C-alpha positions in Angstrom: 0.0 0.0 0.0 0.9 3.7 -0.2 1.5 5.6 3.0 2.7 9.1 4.0 5.9 9.2 6.1 7.5 12.2 7.6 11.2 11.6 7.5 12.2 14.9 9.1 10.6 18.4 9.5 9.4 19.6 6.1 10.1 16.2 4.5 7.0 14.2 3.7 7.1 11.3 1.3 4.5 8.8 0.1 6.1 5.4 0.1 5.2 1.8 -0.6 4.7 0.0 2.7 3.5 -3.5 3.7 -0.3 -3.9 3.8 -1.6 -4.1 7.4 -2.8 -7.4 8.8 -5.0 -8.5 11.7 -2.7 -8.7 14.8 -5.2 -8.8 17.6 -8.7 -10.5 17.4 -10.2 -7.1 18.2 -8.6 -5.5 15.1 -10.2 -4.5 11.8 -8.6 -3.6 8.5 -10.2 -0.8 6.5 -9.6 0.6 3.0 -9.5 4.3 3.2 -12.1 6.2 1.2 -10.6 9.5 2.4 -8.0 10.8 4.8 -6.6 14.2 5.5 -3.9 16.4 7.0 -4.5 17.8 10.5 -3.4 21.1 11.9 -1.6 19.1 14.6 0.5 17.4 11.9 2.1 20.8 11.3 3.8 20.8 14.7 6.4 18.1 13.7 6.4 19.4 10.1 7.6 22.8 11.4 10.1 21.2 13.8 8.2 22.1 17.0 8.0 18.3 17.8 10.7 15.7 17.1 10.0 13.5 14.1 12.0 10.8 12.3 10.5 8.4 9.7 7.1 8.7 11.3 4.0 7.4 9.6 1.4 10.1 9.4 -2.3 10.6 9.8 -5.0 9.9 12.4 -8.2 10.8 10.7 -10.0 8.2 8.5 -13.2 6.9 6.9 -13.5 3.8 4.8 -14.8 0.4 4.1 -14.1 -2.6 6.3 -12.1 -5.3 4.5 -11.4 -7.7 7.3 -12.2 -8.2 11.0 -10.7 -10.1 13.8 -12.4 -13.1 15.4 -13.7 -11.1 18.4 -15.2 -8.2 16.4 -19.0 -8.1 16.8 -20.4 -4.6 16.0 -19.1 -4.1 12.5 -19.0 -6.3 9.4 -16.9 -6.6 6.3 -18.4 -4.1 3.8 -19.5 -1.5 6.3 -18.6 2.1 5.7 -17.1 3.3 9.0 -15.9 6.4 10.8 -13.5 6.2 13.6 -11.8 8.5 16.2 -8.2 9.5 16.3 -7.9 7.6 19.6 -8.8 3.9 19.4 -10.8 2.9 22.6 -12.6 -0.1 23.9 -15.6 2.0 24.8 -16.3 -0.3 27.7 -13.9 0.7 30.5 -15.0 2.9 33.3 -13.4 6.0 31.7 -15.1 5.3 28.4 -18.4 4.8 30.0 -18.1 8.2 31.6 -17.7 9.7 28.1 -13.9 10.2 28.0 -12.9 7.6 25.4 -9.7 9.7 24.6 -8.5 8.5 28.0 -9.5 4.9 27.7 -7.3 2.6 29.8 -6.5 0.6 26.6 -6.3 3.6 24.2 -4.2 3.5 21.1 -3.2 6.8 19.3 -4.0 6.3 15.7 -1.2 8.5 14.7 1.2 5.7 15.7 -0.4 3.5 13.1 -0.8 6.2 10.4 -4.0 6.7 8.4 -2.6 8.8 5.5 -2.6 5.6 3.6 -4.6 3.3 1.4 -5.2 0.7 4.2 -5.2 0.9 8.0 -5.4 -1.4 10.9 -7.9 -0.2 13.5 -7.3 -1.6 17.0 -10.3 -2.1 19.3 -12.6 -2.0 16.3 -15.8 -2.6 18.2 -15.2 0.4 20.5 -13.6 2.7 17.9 -15.6 2.4 14.7 -19.1 3.5 14.0 -20.9 2.3 10.9 -22.9 4.6 8.8 -26.6 3.7 7.9 -25.4 2.6 4.4 -22.9 3.4 1.8 -22.7 7.3 1.7 -23.1 9.4 -1.3 -19.7 10.7 -2.5 -20.5 14.3 -1.5 -21.0 13.2 2.2 -17.6 11.7 2.5 -15.8 15.0 3.3 -18.2 15.7 6.1 -17.9 12.2 7.5 -14.2 12.6 7.3 -14.4 15.8 9.4 -16.3 13.8 12.1 -13.2 11.7 12.7 -11.4 14.5 14.4 -12.0 18.2 13.7 -15.8 18.2 14.0 -15.7 16.0 17.0 -13.0 18.1 18.6 -14.8 21.4 17.8 -18.0 19.8 19.3 -16.2 18.8 22.5 -14.7 22.3 22.8 -18.2 23.8 22.5 -19.6 21.3 25.1 -16.7 21.9 27.4 -17.3 25.7 27.1 -20.9 25.1 27.9 -22.1 26.8 24.8 -25.9 26.8 24.6 -29.1 28.9 24.4 -28.7 32.5 25.6 -24.9 32.2 25.6 -22.3 34.4 23.9 -19.5 32.2 22.6 -16.1 33.5 21.5 -13.8 31.3 19.4 -10.0 31.7 19.4 -8.5 30.1 16.3 -9.9 30.1 12.8 -8.5 26.7 11.6 -10.7 23.7 10.9 -11.3 23.0 14.6 -12.2 26.6 15.5 -14.5 26.9 12.5 -16.3 23.7 13.5 -16.4 24.9 17.1 -18.5 27.7 15.6 -20.8 25.2 13.9 -21.1 23.2 17.1 -21.9 26.3 19.2 -24.6 27.2 16.7 -26.1 23.7 16.8 -26.0 23.8 20.6 -28.2 26.9 20.4 -25.7 29.8 21.2 -27.2 33.2 20.8 -24.1 35.1 19.7 -20.8 33.7 18.3 -17.7 35.9 18.1 -15.0 34.5 15.8 -11.4 35.7 16.0 -10.1 35.7 12.4 -7.9 37.8 10.1 -8.5 35.7 6.9 -11.3 36.8 4.6 -12.0 33.2 3.4 -12.2 31.8 6.9 -14.3 34.8 8.0 -16.8 33.9 5.3 -17.0 30.3 6.4 -17.2 31.3 10.0 -20.3 33.4 9.2 -21.8 30.5 7.2 -21.3 28.2 10.2 -23.0 30.6 12.5 -20.6 33.4 13.6 -22.4 36.7 14.3 -19.3 38.9 14.9 -15.8 38.9 13.5 -12.9 40.2 15.6 -9.6 40.7 13.8 -7.6 41.9 16.8 -5.5 39.5 18.8 -4.1 39.3 22.3 -5.2 42.0 24.7 -6.6 44.0 21.9 -8.8 41.1 20.9 -9.9 40.7 24.5 -10.8 44.4 24.7 -13.0 44.0 21.6 -14.8 41.1 23.1 -15.4 43.1 26.3 -16.7 45.9 24.1 -19.2 43.6 22.4 -20.4 42.1 25.7 -21.0 45.2 27.9 -17.6 44.9 29.5 -18.3 41.4 30.9 -16.7 39.0 28.4 -18.2 35.9 26.8 -20.0 33.2 28.7 -18.2 30.5 26.7 -14.8 30.6 25.0 -13.3 28.0 22.7 -9.5 27.8 22.5 -8.4 26.0 19.3 -4.8 26.9 18.8 -2.6 25.6 21.6 -0.2 28.6 22.1 0.4 30.8 25.2 -1.1 33.8 23.5 -4.3 31.9 22.5 -4.8 30.4 25.9 -4.4 33.7 27.7 -6.6 35.4 25.1 -9.3 32.8 25.8 -9.1 33.1 29.6 -9.2 36.9 29.5 -12.1 36.9 27.1 -14.2 34.9 29.5 -16.5 36.6 32.0 -16.2 35.5 35.7 -18.1 32.3 36.1 -17.8 31.5 32.4 -16.3 28.5 30.8 -13.2 27.9 28.5 -13.1 24.7 26.4 -9.5 24.2 25.2 -8.6 21.7 22.5 -5.6 23.3 20.8 -2.6 20.9 21.2 -0.7 22.7 23.9 2.9 23.9 23.2 4.7 25.7 25.9 1.5 26.9 27.6 1.9 28.0 31.2 -1.0 29.8 33.0 0.2 32.1 35.7 -1.4 31.0 39.0 -2.4 34.5 40.1 -4.1 35.2 36.8 -6.0 31.9 36.9 -6.9 32.5 40.5 -8.4 35.9 39.8 -10.1 35.0 36.6 -12.9 33.0 38.2 -13.4 30.9 35.1 -13.9 27.1 34.5 -11.3 25.3 32.4 -12.0 22.0 30.7 -10.5 20.4 27.6 -7.7 18.3 26.2 -7.8 15.6 23.6 -11.4 15.3 22.5 -13.4 12.1 23.2 -14.7 12.1 19.6 -16.1 8.6 19.9 -18.7 9.9 22.4 -20.2 12.2 19.7 -19.8 10.1 16.6 -23.3 8.5 16.5 -24.9 12.0 16.9 -22.6 13.6 14.4 -23.0 10.9 11.8 -26.8 11.3 12.0 -26.6 15.0 11.6 -24.4 14.6 8.5 -26.4 11.7 7.1 -29.6 13.8 7.5 -27.8 16.7 5.8 -28.5 19.0 8.8 -24.8 20.1 8.9 -22.1 20.3 6.3 -18.7 20.3 8.1 -16.9 19.1 5.0 -16.7 22.7 3.8 -13.6 23.1 5.9 -11.7 21.1 3.2 -10.7 23.7 0.7 -8.1 21.7 -1.1 -8.4 18.1 -2.3 -5.3 16.1 -3.5 -4.5 12.5 -4.3 -2.6 10.8 -1.5 0.6 10.7 -3.6 0.7 14.5 -3.5 0.5 14.7 0.3 3.7 16.7 0.5 1.9 19.5 -1.4 -0.9 19.4 1.0 1.4 19.9 4.0 3.1 22.8 2.3 -0.3 24.4 1.5 -1.4 24.2 5.1 2.0 25.3 6.4 1.8 28.4 4.2 -1.9 29.0 5.0 -3.0 28.7 1.4 -5.3 25.9 2.6 -7.3 25.6 5.8 -7.5 21.8 5.6 -6.5 19.3 3.0 -8.5 16.2 2.0 -6.4 13.3 0.7 -7.9 10.7 -1.6 -6.0 7.3 -1.6 
């Protein structure tokens, strides 16, 4: 099979690799219908995380080709969506809705799904079958559910977005944009999007943003305060992972409000005195996407939402290196790869 491998920062190659096989009786093998490049893949690409000959990709949809002897909930021929964490969905942590912290979890990035085929561990707990074979135009949206939609949804839930709430969203990448969509679906009254990019502003408004703020840092905070009678937002989504973004999120939140943070943290340190005086709730981390997959698949299947619009560049898998370059240079928001 063909698979993307990052040899070093900035060096992505698509190579011939051995086809995956069933290793554990709880495994499944899927043939990818689509995969994609995640914003978090840019951290090693830019040299912010160590990388050496690493298989890439953790988002995936496709058709089941083989199952282990203990797999019961999916069958060969099913079209499935899975989370970027494989989980058994039966342990005490999973049952509490935190499958990203499953006691048997496996990070799909260690297996790599920017490929033609992939082995999915813990298939019964990880994969969710769609009601049938999807129409081709639904595949990008189902692909989004594997990570960025589920992550944006978790961020909105963690921020307690809902009716009567004003929500601010720090970060206009795919997760931030889909956090806007999620906040809208959850009934938020007003949604403030931080964005300096005209194309992303347009999509933010389409997904439900009512206000756009181009300022960043303390200037951005001041703008949110101006829009909220000096109080700050009830709910703030942090979808970047930098120190500036985290502090902007906390400072944009009114006392008693909630911050849902899902940006992959890099060198973030919250000063204790600022946190103590902020009076806000913080909740976040790796999203338990599996918790939301059945609901998200239904919304997509019923065409109630169209999260696939975050993909603004589609390339064949063999041109994955171009996709990384486009996202790194911000000429693409999110790249869909077709094996």
